[in-house]
N, C-alpha and C positions, 0 to 999 in steps of 0.2 A: 370521486374518484376511485373508482377501481375498488372499493369497500374500504383502500389504507386512509382512514379519517387521519392519525397520527402523522405519517410521512404525509398526506400532501398538503400544496401551499396554502399558507391562509391568508384570507382577506387583508392582512395589514403587509402582507410577503415579506416576512422577518426571517430571515435565515439563519438557520441554527448553526452555531459555532462550537465543535469539538476543541477542548480542549486534552493533549496529553501530557502536558505538566504547566505549571505556572509561564514559561516563557514560550510555549511552543504550542498551537491551535491551529484546526485544518478550518476554514472559512473565512468569509469579511476580506478586509484587502490585502490581506496578506495571504502571499501563497507559500504550501509545503511543498520541500522536493524530499523524499524518502529515497534513501540508496541504499546499495548492499549486494551481496552475493545471493543467489538463488539457495544456500544450502551455508551453513553453519557450520566448517569444516575443522579451524582449530584456534586455539588463541593466538597465533601467529598472524594467522589468515586474516581475524577480525582486528587488529591492530593495525595491520597494514592498513586496509578498508577506513577505519576509524582515523587512524593521523592525516590519511590523505583528504578525505571529505569533511574534516571538523567545521572546515570555514564557507564548506559549500554545502552543504546538507542542513535539513532540520532536524533528521531522524533518518535512522538503521535499521533498513529491513535484512531479515533473512531467517531461511526454514532450520527448523529442529525437528520437526516432524515432518514428514515429505510423503505425502500423495503421491505417489510415482505409476504408472502404467503396467510395469512391469514387475512381478514382488519381488525379481534380483535386483534392481536397482538399488544404488542407495536411499537408504530411507530416512537417512537423520540421526542426529547424534543425539537427539532426546534429552533429557536432562542437565545431561554434562554441555549441549550446546547453550542450553537456558543459562548456567552459571556463567558461562564466558562472554554471554552477554552482558551480564551484570558487572563482570570486572571491567568491559569496552562501557560503559552505558557512566558506569560511577568516575571512571577515567573521565571521558569525553565529554562529558554531563550531555548529552544525545539523550534520546527516547529512543528505546526501540519496537519495530513490532514484528509479531512471529506469526505464523498460521495455527490453529488447534483444530482438529481435525476428528474429534468425540467429546460427549460429554466427558467420560473419565478426564481428560485430559485441562479440561477447564482451570481446575484449581491451582496445578499445577504451574501451567501457561500465565497463568494471573497472576501467580506469586512473582512473576520475575520482570512480564513484558508489562509496557506500556500502553500497546494496543493490540489486541487480539484478531487476526485475521481469519475470515470467512474465504474457503478457495472455492473457485467455480464447482466445482465437482461436490459441493456441500451447500450450495447456497439455496436448493429444499428442503434440506435436509433437518425438518420441521422441528423434532425433538433438538436437536442442537440451537436449533436458533431461539428455541424458548427458553434455555438454561441462560445462554449466553445473554437474555435479558435479566437476569439474576447474581450473572457474572462480578457486576460493580467497576466493568471497565471500559473503556469505549471498543467498537468493533468499527471494523472497515470487513465491507460486504463487498465481495466480487459478485459480478454478473455471472451467470449461470452460461455455458458452452454454446447454448441453444434458445437461451430463457428471451421472450418477448418484455422488451419497458417494463408490461404489467405485471407480470410474475416476478421482474425483481423489485419493483416496488411493493409489492403482496411480501414479499421473504425478507424486505426492510420491516414490514409491519409487525411481524411474528417479534421479534427484540422489541422495537416500539412497545406493543403490547403489552411486552412481559417484564414491563417495568424497567429498561434503557433506552435513555434518550438519545446518549448518544452514539450515533451511527451515522459510518461515512459509505457515500458507494464509491465503488470502484469499476468503470469501464475497462476490460481488459480483453475486449473482442469475439465476436462472435463466429460459429464454424460458417463455412459456405460450401459452395460447391469449387471454390476457385484453392489452389492448394500452392501456391504461389510464395504468401504470409501463412504463418504458422496459423492466424484466423483474421478475421475483418476487422479492425477498429473502428467501432461506429458511433462517429463524433456524431450526427442528427440526437443520436442517446444522450450524451451528454448534455446539449442544448435542450432537448425536452428537460429530461427530468431536472435541470435547474428552474424549469419552468413552472414542473408539475409537482415536486416536493421545497422543503425547506429545509432539505438536507445536503451538508459540504459532498461534490461529487469529486473524484481526482481519476485520472486517467493511468494506465500502466501499458504504455509503448511496446515494452518489452516482449512480452506475452501476446501480445499484437500482433503484433508482425514476425519475431522470431528470428533475425536479421538484423546485427546489430548497428549493419549503414543503414536501416531505416527510421531507426528509433529517434534520432534526433528533426528528422523532420517531421515526423507526427507528435513527438512532444511540445514543440514549436505551434502545432494545428491545434492541441488539445486547449494550451496555456490561452489562446487566439478563439475560440470558441464559447469560452466561460470555466472551464476546470478552474476547479482551485487548486491543485497541485498533482503531481506526476508520483506515482512510486517507478523507480527503474534498479534492473538491474544492472552489478558491474562488478567488477573483483580482477584480484592483483593481479590474478594471469588468468583471462577470460577463455585459452583452450584447453588449459586444466580444469576449470570449472567441472565438480562432480557431478554437475547438472546443469541442463539448457546451456552450456557454455556456449554454442550460436551465439546466443541473443544477448551476452554479455557483452559491458562496456569493459574497456582498462578503463583505470582509474584518473587516468590524467584525458581522457576522453571525455570521461563525466565532469568533471572540473568545468573540462570546456564548452560541454551542453550547459552545465546552470551557467556560465558568464552568458551564455548566447541567447539565452530564453529571458534574460532579464531587459532588454529594451524591448521584447514582446510583451513581455509582464505592464512594464510604464506605457507602452499604447494604449491600452485597456484598462488603464486605473491602479495598475493591480504593482505590487510591489513582490521580489523575493526577500526576506528577512538578511541583511548580513551576519554571517554568528562572527561573537568574539570571544569564543571559546577557550580556554587555555587548557589541556591537558595535564590532566595530575600523577602525579608518581605513584607505578604503582606498589603493592605494599609487598616486601621482601618476601 
């Protein structure tokens, strides 16, 4: 299939399970919910996010290196943001997912993050994909803005063929002639990828629609059609987010969304783990 021998489904129909930590994994009967802001802005912001979501999500997301359309937009905090993530992870026992944009960033980001995200713009940055094969950390690979399913799977094959078996695919919507939503969420691709590959597949409804009021229905639909989890943007004050404000949920709405997804998961024989994390005191 597509010459993607490592990514293709095996005759035994065995699905890969990717571990972020000993307690948190992607694939199998348990779903993963990854939540957090588009960008890490400061420690106070991430403290608010983690304290609200600690019993609702299994991992935190947030960009520290931001690939922005305009060179004048906020570009991220860089290593300062990674250090903020470290404090939050240690206090709330939540693994963190953040984007890496270049080969030069891999070593630094891998030293802090539990999972490295490849954004849609870099899905076919083949030198970066090859380097991530040696990163030693799980990779979250987002589908390109106009990538076919074949191109998406072959991008994953680059990472797998260079030594990293821990790849998770992420459908985040593709461009079309319609502009009512930010992109068009391709749930058909989710179902197809689950049949064509053994890799876990999660969905990003936030980037797909770009409007917070449409996130919840698509999140439920994604789980119903077989996704292994969701990655969703949320913010303490969505309207004040430095990037992607229009699509960010409030923290309260994020908690309610996770609750509303639980019966959908149960209906298809899966479950969202119930966290029992207790925050640790931050060092003075």
